[in-house]
Backbone as XML, in Angstrom:
<?xml version="1.0"?>
<chain id="A" units="angstrom">
  <residue number="1" name="MET">
    <atom name="N" x="6.385" y="14.834" z="-5.690"/>
    <atom name="CA" x="6.954" y="14.010" z="-4.881"/>
    <atom name="C" x="6.142" y="12.221" z="-5.203"/>
  </residue>
  <residue number="2" name="CYS">
    <atom name="N" x="6.904" y="11.464" z="-5.180"/>
    <atom name="CA" x="5.675" y="9.997" z="-4.847"/>
    <atom name="C" x="5.805" y="9.804" z="-3.937"/>
  </residue>
  <residue number="3" name="LEU">
    <atom name="N" x="4.885" y="8.770" z="-3.368"/>
    <atom name="CA" x="4.741" y="8.074" z="-2.045"/>
    <atom name="C" x="4.339" y="6.592" z="-2.354"/>
  </residue>
  <residue number="4" name="GLY">
    <atom name="N" x="4.698" y="5.372" z="-1.762"/>
    <atom name="CA" x="4.574" y="3.775" z="-1.710"/>
    <atom name="C" x="3.563" y="3.994" z="-0.755"/>
  </residue>
  <residue number="5" name="ILE">
    <atom name="N" x="2.494" y="3.311" z="-1.309"/>
    <atom name="CA" x="1.434" y="3.048" z="-0.278"/>
    <atom name="C" x="1.280" y="1.513" z="0.467"/>
  </residue>
  <residue number="6" name="PRO">
    <atom name="N" x="1.473" y="1.502" z="1.642"/>
    <atom name="CA" x="1.350" y="-0.075" z="2.185"/>
    <atom name="C" x="0.020" y="-0.548" z="1.693"/>
  </residue>
  <residue number="7" name="MET">
    <atom name="N" x="0.001" y="-1.855" z="1.254"/>
    <atom name="CA" x="-0.956" y="-2.384" z="1.038"/>
    <atom name="C" x="-0.960" y="-3.712" z="1.147"/>
  </residue>
  <residue number="8" name="GLN">
    <atom name="N" x="-2.048" y="-4.635" z="1.821"/>
    <atom name="CA" x="-2.240" y="-6.069" z="2.000"/>
    <atom name="C" x="-2.361" y="-6.808" z="0.837"/>
  </residue>
  <residue number="9" name="ILE">
    <atom name="N" x="-1.743" y="-8.151" z="0.873"/>
    <atom name="CA" x="-2.547" y="-8.975" z="-0.223"/>
    <atom name="C" x="-3.367" y="-9.669" z="0.173"/>
  </residue>
  <residue number="10" name="ARG">
    <atom name="N" x="-4.109" y="-9.820" z="-0.303"/>
    <atom name="CA" x="-5.450" y="-10.377" z="-0.472"/>
    <atom name="C" x="-5.620" y="-12.003" z="-1.089"/>
  </residue>
  <residue number="11" name="ALA">
    <atom name="N" x="-4.817" y="-12.001" z="-2.225"/>
    <atom name="CA" x="-5.104" y="-13.396" z="-3.095"/>
    <atom name="C" x="-3.562" y="-12.781" z="-3.595"/>
  </residue>
  <residue number="12" name="ILE">
    <atom name="N" x="-3.418" y="-13.706" z="-4.288"/>
    <atom name="CA" x="-2.411" y="-13.891" z="-5.547"/>
    <atom name="C" x="-2.538" y="-14.982" z="-6.758"/>
  </residue>
  <residue number="13" name="ASP">
    <atom name="N" x="-2.040" y="-14.298" z="-7.478"/>
    <atom name="CA" x="-2.658" y="-15.223" z="-9.196"/>
    <atom name="C" x="-1.355" y="-15.086" z="-10.067"/>
  </residue>
  <residue number="14" name="GLY">
    <atom name="N" x="-0.586" y="-16.059" z="-9.880"/>
    <atom name="CA" x="1.079" y="-15.751" z="-10.478"/>
    <atom name="C" x="1.544" y="-14.603" z="-9.969"/>
  </residue>
  <residue number="15" name="LEU">
    <atom name="N" x="1.696" y="-13.642" z="-11.187"/>
    <atom name="CA" x="2.276" y="-12.362" z="-10.419"/>
    <atom name="C" x="1.566" y="-11.173" z="-10.774"/>
  </residue>
  <residue number="16" name="VAL">
    <atom name="N" x="0.515" y="-11.300" z="-10.172"/>
    <atom name="CA" x="-0.805" y="-10.430" z="-9.826"/>
    <atom name="C" x="-1.226" y="-10.802" z="-8.361"/>
  </residue>
  <residue number="17" name="ALA">
    <atom name="N" x="-1.170" y="-9.513" z="-7.650"/>
    <atom name="CA" x="-1.551" y="-9.953" z="-6.603"/>
    <atom name="C" x="-2.781" y="-8.968" z="-6.203"/>
  </residue>
  <residue number="18" name="ARG">
    <atom name="N" x="-4.178" y="-9.519" z="-5.405"/>
    <atom name="CA" x="-5.032" y="-8.324" z="-5.349"/>
    <atom name="C" x="-4.786" y="-7.593" z="-3.714"/>
  </residue>
  <residue number="19" name="CYS">
    <atom name="N" x="-4.575" y="-6.301" z="-3.816"/>
    <atom name="CA" x="-4.170" y="-5.943" z="-2.600"/>
    <atom name="C" x="-5.280" y="-5.075" z="-1.797"/>
  </residue>
  <residue number="20" name="GLU">
    <atom name="N" x="-5.128" y="-5.222" z="-0.796"/>
    <atom name="CA" x="-6.565" y="-3.862" z="-0.142"/>
    <atom name="C" x="-5.718" y="-2.928" z="1.170"/>
  </residue>
  <residue number="21" name="ALA">
    <atom name="N" x="-5.813" y="-1.507" z="0.918"/>
    <atom name="CA" x="-5.509" y="-0.907" z="2.254"/>
    <atom name="C" x="-6.388" y="0.004" z="2.279"/>
  </residue>
  <residue number="22" name="LYS">
    <atom name="N" x="-7.242" y="0.435" z="3.669"/>
    <atom name="CA" x="-8.356" y="1.109" z="3.969"/>
    <atom name="C" x="-9.187" y="1.012" z="3.090"/>
  </residue>
  <residue number="23" name="GLY">
    <atom name="N" x="-9.814" y="-0.276" z="2.595"/>
    <atom name="CA" x="-11.088" y="-0.014" z="2.040"/>
    <atom name="C" x="-10.851" y="-0.346" z="0.307"/>
  </residue>
  <residue number="24" name="VAL">
    <atom name="N" x="-9.846" y="0.456" z="-0.200"/>
    <atom name="CA" x="-9.545" y="0.599" z="-1.782"/>
    <atom name="C" x="-8.783" y="-0.850" z="-1.816"/>
  </residue>
  <residue number="25" name="VAL">
    <atom name="N" x="-8.972" y="-1.540" z="-2.956"/>
    <atom name="CA" x="-8.817" y="-2.579" z="-3.942"/>
    <atom name="C" x="-7.842" y="-2.489" z="-4.830"/>
  </residue>
  <residue number="26" name="ARG">
    <atom name="N" x="-6.923" y="-2.960" z="-5.277"/>
    <atom name="CA" x="-6.230" y="-2.709" z="-6.056"/>
    <atom name="C" x="-5.319" y="-3.925" z="-6.691"/>
  </residue>
  <residue number="27" name="ASP">
    <atom name="N" x="-5.278" y="-4.347" z="-7.949"/>
    <atom name="CA" x="-4.450" y="-5.720" z="-8.649"/>
    <atom name="C" x="-2.792" y="-4.867" z="-9.006"/>
  </residue>
  <residue number="28" name="LEU">
    <atom name="N" x="-1.848" y="-5.594" z="-7.757"/>
    <atom name="CA" x="-0.434" y="-4.901" z="-8.343"/>
    <atom name="C" x="-0.049" y="-6.228" z="-9.381"/>
  </residue>
  <residue number="29" name="SER">
    <atom name="N" x="1.036" y="-5.954" z="-10.068"/>
    <atom name="CA" x="1.991" y="-6.692" z="-10.811"/>
    <atom name="C" x="3.068" y="-6.915" z="-9.549"/>
  </residue>
  <residue number="30" name="LEU">
    <atom name="N" x="3.303" y="-8.313" z="-9.598"/>
    <atom name="CA" x="4.626" y="-8.639" z="-8.405"/>
    <atom name="C" x="5.870" y="-9.115" z="-9.436"/>
  </residue>
  <residue number="31" name="LEU">
    <atom name="N" x="6.032" y="-8.488" z="-10.558"/>
    <atom name="CA" x="7.070" y="-8.657" z="-11.484"/>
    <atom name="C" x="8.459" y="-8.181" z="-10.670"/>
  </residue>
  <residue number="32" name="MET">
    <atom name="N" x="8.566" y="-7.435" z="-9.816"/>
    <atom name="CA" x="9.494" y="-6.992" z="-9.453"/>
    <atom name="C" x="9.705" y="-7.410" z="-8.001"/>
  </residue>
  <residue number="33" name="LEU">
    <atom name="N" x="9.331" y="-8.292" z="-7.458"/>
    <atom name="CA" x="9.578" y="-9.112" z="-6.375"/>
    <atom name="C" x="9.626" y="-10.663" z="-6.899"/>
  </residue>
  <residue number="34" name="GLU">
    <atom name="N" x="9.333" y="-11.157" z="-7.788"/>
    <atom name="CA" x="9.442" y="-12.195" z="-8.372"/>
    <atom name="C" x="10.157" y="-13.435" z="-7.547"/>
  </residue>
  <residue number="35" name="HIS">
    <atom name="N" x="11.326" y="-13.050" z="-7.031"/>
    <atom name="CA" x="12.477" y="-14.202" z="-6.182"/>
    <atom name="C" x="11.923" y="-13.806" z="-4.798"/>
  </residue>
  <residue number="36" name="GLU">
    <atom name="N" x="10.885" y="-13.124" z="-4.230"/>
    <atom name="CA" x="10.642" y="-13.047" z="-3.056"/>
    <atom name="C" x="9.562" y="-13.934" z="-2.606"/>
  </residue>
  <residue number="37" name="SER">
    <atom name="N" x="9.913" y="-14.249" z="-1.553"/>
    <atom name="CA" x="8.416" y="-15.047" z="-1.086"/>
    <atom name="C" x="7.487" y="-14.812" z="-0.525"/>
  </residue>
  <residue number="38" name="LEU">
    <atom name="N" x="6.583" y="-14.444" z="-1.175"/>
    <atom name="CA" x="4.616" y="-13.860" z="-0.941"/>
    <atom name="C" x="4.038" y="-14.455" z="-0.675"/>
  </residue>
  <residue number="39" name="ALA">
    <atom name="N" x="3.251" y="-14.230" z="0.395"/>
    <atom name="CA" x="1.831" y="-15.284" z="1.042"/>
    <atom name="C" x="0.650" y="-14.195" z="1.083"/>
  </residue>
  <residue number="40" name="VAL">
    <atom name="N" x="-0.719" y="-14.633" z="0.992"/>
    <atom name="CA" x="-1.559" y="-13.645" z="1.423"/>
    <atom name="C" x="-1.569" y="-13.415" z="3.004"/>
  </residue>
  <residue number="41" name="GLY">
    <atom name="N" x="-2.167" y="-12.398" z="2.781"/>
    <atom name="CA" x="-1.665" y="-11.287" z="4.431"/>
    <atom name="C" x="-0.211" y="-10.572" z="4.449"/>
  </residue>
  <residue number="42" name="ASP">
    <atom name="N" x="0.619" y="-10.906" z="3.570"/>
    <atom name="CA" x="1.861" y="-9.942" z="3.266"/>
    <atom name="C" x="1.722" y="-8.943" z="3.347"/>
  </residue>
  <residue number="43" name="PHE">
    <atom name="N" x="2.404" y="-7.671" z="3.509"/>
    <atom name="CA" x="2.457" y="-5.994" z="3.083"/>
    <atom name="C" x="3.172" y="-5.781" z="2.240"/>
  </residue>
  <residue number="44" name="VAL">
    <atom name="N" x="2.845" y="-4.956" z="1.375"/>
    <atom name="CA" x="4.448" y="-4.714" z="-0.032"/>
    <atom name="C" x="3.696" y="-3.030" z="0.122"/>
  </residue>
  <residue number="45" name="VAL">
    <atom name="N" x="4.969" y="-2.593" z="-0.609"/>
    <atom name="CA" x="4.584" y="-0.638" z="-0.934"/>
    <atom name="C" x="4.177" y="-0.926" z="-2.349"/>
  </residue>
  <residue number="46" name="ALA">
    <atom name="N" x="3.260" y="-0.134" z="-2.792"/>
    <atom name="CA" x="2.396" y="-0.167" z="-3.861"/>
    <atom name="C" x="2.732" y="1.214" z="-4.556"/>
  </residue>
  <residue number="47" name="HIS">
    <atom name="N" x="3.257" y="1.241" z="-5.971"/>
    <atom name="CA" x="3.705" y="2.260" z="-6.669"/>
    <atom name="C" x="3.343" y="2.085" z="-8.019"/>
  </residue>
  <residue number="48" name="LEU">
    <atom name="N" x="2.648" y="3.092" z="-8.537"/>
    <atom name="CA" x="2.394" y="3.449" z="-9.927"/>
    <atom name="C" x="2.035" y="1.356" z="-10.742"/>
  </residue>
  <residue number="49" name="GLY">
    <atom name="N" x="1.075" y="0.499" z="-9.389"/>
    <atom name="CA" x="0.520" y="-0.712" z="-10.119"/>
    <atom name="C" x="1.306" y="-1.791" z="-10.318"/>
  </residue>
  <residue number="50" name="HIS">
    <atom name="N" x="3.007" y="-1.441" z="-8.908"/>
    <atom name="CA" x="3.565" y="-2.333" z="-8.862"/>
    <atom name="C" x="3.852" y="-2.934" z="-7.790"/>
  </residue>
  <residue number="51" name="ALA">
    <atom name="N" x="4.237" y="-3.705" z="-6.948"/>
    <atom name="CA" x="4.578" y="-3.677" z="-5.503"/>
    <atom name="C" x="5.868" y="-3.579" z="-5.819"/>
  </residue>
  <residue number="52" name="THR">
    <atom name="N" x="6.507" y="-3.061" z="-5.266"/>
    <atom name="CA" x="8.210" y="-2.832" z="-5.062"/>
    <atom name="C" x="8.764" y="-3.244" z="-3.933"/>
  </residue>
  <residue number="53" name="GLU">
    <atom name="N" x="8.094" y="-3.424" z="-2.766"/>
    <atom name="CA" x="9.089" y="-3.747" z="-1.560"/>
    <atom name="C" x="8.255" y="-4.650" z="-0.696"/>
  </residue>
  <residue number="54" name="LYS">
    <atom name="N" x="8.658" y="-6.031" z="-0.119"/>
    <atom name="CA" x="7.870" y="-6.555" z="1.045"/>
    <atom name="C" x="8.202" y="-5.428" z="2.323"/>
  </residue>
  <residue number="55" name="ILE">
    <atom name="N" x="6.909" y="-5.340" z="3.448"/>
    <atom name="CA" x="7.664" y="-5.033" z="4.433"/>
    <atom name="C" x="6.622" y="-5.518" z="5.593"/>
  </residue>
  <residue number="56" name="THR">
    <atom name="N" x="7.210" y="-5.598" z="6.636"/>
    <atom name="CA" x="6.417" y="-5.955" z="8.055"/>
    <atom name="C" x="5.294" y="-5.375" z="8.790"/>
  </residue>
  <residue number="57" name="PRO">
    <atom name="N" x="4.464" y="-5.943" z="8.439"/>
    <atom name="CA" x="3.327" y="-5.018" z="9.168"/>
    <atom name="C" x="3.372" y="-4.177" z="9.978"/>
  </residue>
  <residue number="58" name="GLU">
    <atom name="N" x="4.244" y="-3.566" z="11.135"/>
    <atom name="CA" x="4.249" y="-2.693" z="11.610"/>
    <atom name="C" x="5.014" y="-1.542" z="10.922"/>
  </residue>
  <residue number="59" name="ARG">
    <atom name="N" x="5.931" y="-1.839" z="9.844"/>
    <atom name="CA" x="6.279" y="-0.670" z="9.098"/>
    <atom name="C" x="5.224" y="-0.266" z="8.278"/>
  </residue>
  <residue number="60" name="ALA">
    <atom name="N" x="4.113" y="-0.986" z="7.768"/>
    <atom name="CA" x="3.019" y="-0.574" z="7.057"/>
    <atom name="C" x="1.880" y="0.597" z="8.005"/>
  </residue>
  <residue number="61" name="ALA">
    <atom name="N" x="2.368" y="-0.413" z="9.118"/>
    <atom name="CA" x="1.262" y="0.408" z="10.224"/>
    <atom name="C" x="2.181" y="1.950" z="10.287"/>
  </residue>
  <residue number="62" name="GLU">
    <atom name="N" x="3.383" y="2.091" z="10.844"/>
    <atom name="CA" x="4.221" y="3.302" z="10.884"/>
    <atom name="C" x="3.768" y="4.296" z="9.801"/>
  </residue>
  <residue number="63" name="ALA">
    <atom name="N" x="3.992" y="3.967" z="8.317"/>
    <atom name="CA" x="3.709" y="4.626" z="7.263"/>
    <atom name="C" x="2.282" y="5.131" z="7.304"/>
  </residue>
  <residue number="64" name="TRP">
    <atom name="N" x="1.332" y="4.103" z="7.028"/>
    <atom name="CA" x="-0.382" y="4.624" z="7.351"/>
    <atom name="C" x="-0.873" y="5.714" z="8.368"/>
  </residue>
  <residue number="65" name="ALA">
    <atom name="N" x="0.474" y="5.815" z="10.041"/>
    <atom name="CA" x="0.236" y="6.695" z="11.008"/>
    <atom name="C" x="0.618" y="8.014" z="10.442"/>
  </residue>
  <residue number="66" name="LEU">
    <atom name="N" x="1.832" y="8.043" z="9.621"/>
    <atom name="CA" x="2.277" y="9.029" z="9.359"/>
    <atom name="C" x="1.529" y="9.730" z="7.672"/>
  </residue>
  <residue number="67" name="TYR">
    <atom name="N" x="0.918" y="8.968" z="7.020"/>
    <atom name="CA" x="0.339" y="9.284" z="6.220"/>
    <atom name="C" x="-1.256" y="9.718" z="6.910"/>
  </residue>
  <residue number="68" name="ASP">
    <atom name="N" x="-2.136" y="9.320" z="7.851"/>
    <atom name="CA" x="-2.842" y="9.405" z="8.452"/>
    <atom name="C" x="-2.898" y="11.392" z="8.892"/>
  </residue>
  <residue number="69" name="GLU">
    <atom name="N" x="-1.338" y="11.506" z="9.306"/>
    <atom name="CA" x="-1.153" y="12.609" z="9.851"/>
    <atom name="C" x="-1.026" y="13.730" z="8.703"/>
  </residue>
  <residue number="70" name="ILE">
    <atom name="N" x="-0.903" y="13.556" z="7.989"/>
    <atom name="CA" x="-0.153" y="14.807" z="6.592"/>
    <atom name="C" x="-1.969" y="14.540" z="6.408"/>
  </residue>
  <residue number="71" name="LEU">
    <atom name="N" x="-2.557" y="13.533" z="6.052"/>
    <atom name="CA" x="-4.046" y="14.061" z="5.279"/>
    <atom name="C" x="-4.890" y="14.876" z="6.610"/>
  </residue>
  <residue number="72" name="ALA">
    <atom name="N" x="-4.685" y="14.601" z="7.712"/>
    <atom name="CA" x="-5.439" y="15.540" z="8.882"/>
    <atom name="C" x="-5.295" y="16.928" z="8.657"/>
  </residue>
  <residue number="73" name="ALA">
    <atom name="N" x="-3.859" y="17.218" z="8.775"/>
    <atom name="CA" x="-3.298" y="18.468" z="8.594"/>
    <atom name="C" x="-3.622" y="19.170" z="7.280"/>
  </residue>
  <residue number="74" name="GLU">
    <atom name="N" x="-3.629" y="18.377" z="6.581"/>
    <atom name="CA" x="-4.308" y="18.833" z="4.984"/>
    <atom name="C" x="-5.464" y="19.451" z="5.150"/>
  </residue>
  <residue number="75" name="VAL">
    <atom name="N" x="-6.567" y="18.585" z="5.920"/>
    <atom name="CA" x="-8.034" y="19.374" z="5.864"/>
    <atom name="C" x="-7.879" y="20.236" z="7.056"/>
  </residue>
  <residue number="76" name="GLN">
    <atom name="N" x="-6.990" y="20.419" z="8.071"/>
    <atom name="CA" x="-7.046" y="21.923" z="8.877"/>
    <atom name="C" x="-6.545" y="23.129" z="8.195"/>
  </residue>
  <residue number="77" name="ILE">
    <atom name="N" x="-5.594" y="22.577" z="7.066"/>
    <atom name="CA" x="-5.181" y="23.993" z="6.716"/>
    <atom name="C" x="-6.406" y="24.157" z="5.776"/>
  </residue>
  <residue number="78" name="SER">
    <atom name="N" x="-6.548" y="23.328" z="4.831"/>
    <atom name="CA" x="-7.483" y="23.618" z="3.318"/>
    <atom name="C" x="-8.801" y="22.970" z="3.510"/>
  </residue>
  <residue number="79" name="PRO">
    <atom name="N" x="-9.766" y="23.138" z="5.176"/>
    <atom name="CA" x="-11.032" y="22.323" z="4.856"/>
    <atom name="C" x="-11.857" y="22.261" z="3.376"/>
  </residue>
  <residue number="80" name="ARG">
    <atom name="N" x="-12.235" y="21.319" z="3.069"/>
    <atom name="CA" x="-13.105" y="21.029" z="1.723"/>
    <atom name="C" x="-14.596" y="21.496" z="2.058"/>
  </residue>
  <residue number="81" name="HIS">
    <atom name="N" x="-15.110" y="22.278" z="0.943"/>
    <atom name="CA" x="-16.735" y="22.875" z="1.607"/>
    <atom name="C" x="-17.433" y="21.862" z="0.507"/>
  </residue>
  <residue number="82" name="PRO">
    <atom name="N" x="-18.178" y="21.248" z="1.037"/>
    <atom name="CA" x="-19.564" y="20.616" z="0.071"/>
    <atom name="C" x="-20.665" y="21.028" z="-0.959"/>
  </residue>
</chain>
């Protein structure tokens, strides 16, 4: 299963955006969204190094809330030992 990760654009240089989510920074290709109006502060869905969709801040927050629930459930089921 593949999941797109909501990330916020921190900088744009041509068709590359530096994006951040939960302290992780990645450069994403904007080629798939080249006709979309994008600006610093916008949220996009990241998948395999590409921004695939522009989304609202609310939708990004909803997705992260769900991902956080999934991650918390995984830790409860299979706790990691140091």
